[in-house]
C-alpha positions in Angstrom: 106.9 93.1 112.7 105.4 90.9 109.9 104.2 93.0 107.2 100.8 92.5 105.8 97.9 94.1 104.6 96.6 94.6 108.2 99.5 97.1 108.7 97.0 99.9 108.0 95.0 99.0 111.0 98.1 99.5 113.1 98.9 102.5 115.6 100.9 105.4 114.0 101.3 107.9 116.8 104.9 107.6 117.9 106.3 106.2 114.6 109.0 108.2 112.6 107.4 108.9 109.5 108.8 110.7 106.1 106.9 112.1 103.5 108.2 110.2 100.3 105.9 111.4 97.5 103.2 114.1 97.1 101.7 116.3 94.5 102.5 119.4 96.9 106.2 120.0 96.7 106.7 121.2 100.2 105.3 117.9 101.7 108.3 115.7 100.2 111.0 115.1 102.7 108.9 116.0 105.8 110.2 113.8 108.5 110.0 113.2 112.3 107.5 111.6 114.9 103.9 111.2 114.5 102.6 112.9 117.3 98.7 113.0 116.5 96.4 111.7 113.9 92.8 112.8 112.9 90.3 111.8 110.2 92.3 113.5 107.4 95.7 114.5 108.6 99.0 113.6 110.6 100.7 116.0 112.7 104.4 115.4 112.5 106.8 117.0 114.9 109.8 118.0 112.9 112.7 120.0 114.5 110.4 121.2 117.3 107.5 122.4 114.9 104.3 120.3 114.5 103.6 120.0 110.8 99.9 118.9 109.5 100.2 116.8 106.5 96.9 115.7 104.4 96.9 112.0 104.5 95.3 111.7 100.8 98.1 114.0 99.3 100.9 111.9 100.3 102.7 108.7 100.4 104.1 108.1 103.8 107.3 106.0 105.0 107.0 104.7 108.5 109.8 103.6 110.7 108.5 101.6 113.5 110.2 100.7 117.1 111.3 97.5 115.9 113.1 99.1 112.9 110.6 97.8 110.2 110.1 100.4 107.7 107.0 100.6 105.4 105.7 102.8 102.8 102.1 103.6 102.6 99.7 105.5 100.3 98.0 108.0 102.4 94.7 107.1 100.6 94.6 103.8 102.5 95.1 105.7 105.5 92.2 108.1 105.4 89.5 107.6 108.1 89.3 108.0 111.8 92.2 105.4 113.5 89.2 103.6 115.3 87.3 103.1 112.1 90.5 101.7 110.3 90.0 98.7 112.5 86.5 98.0 111.2 87.9 98.2 107.5 88.5 95.1 105.4 91.7 95.1 103.5 92.1 93.5 100.1 95.7 92.4 99.4 97.4 94.6 97.2 100.4 92.0 96.3 
């Protein structure tokens, strides 16, 4: 997978996720498969339990099926998944 700013337009359900940083100390270290996504949250399945993580207050590390690992600030992911397709993204690097 090619890493570009368009990565935030991708599908995250089914990807392995880990919380790399958050001002909420209980969020850091949560890892598992993303099983659902809403406008403001990801639901991550960890050890058989579903955990809801607020996108705006976390930095996510995603591992996609091809082995690519990407770290994304959750503030860039806020919004309904179908609306992110319409969002224009400015290059950050």
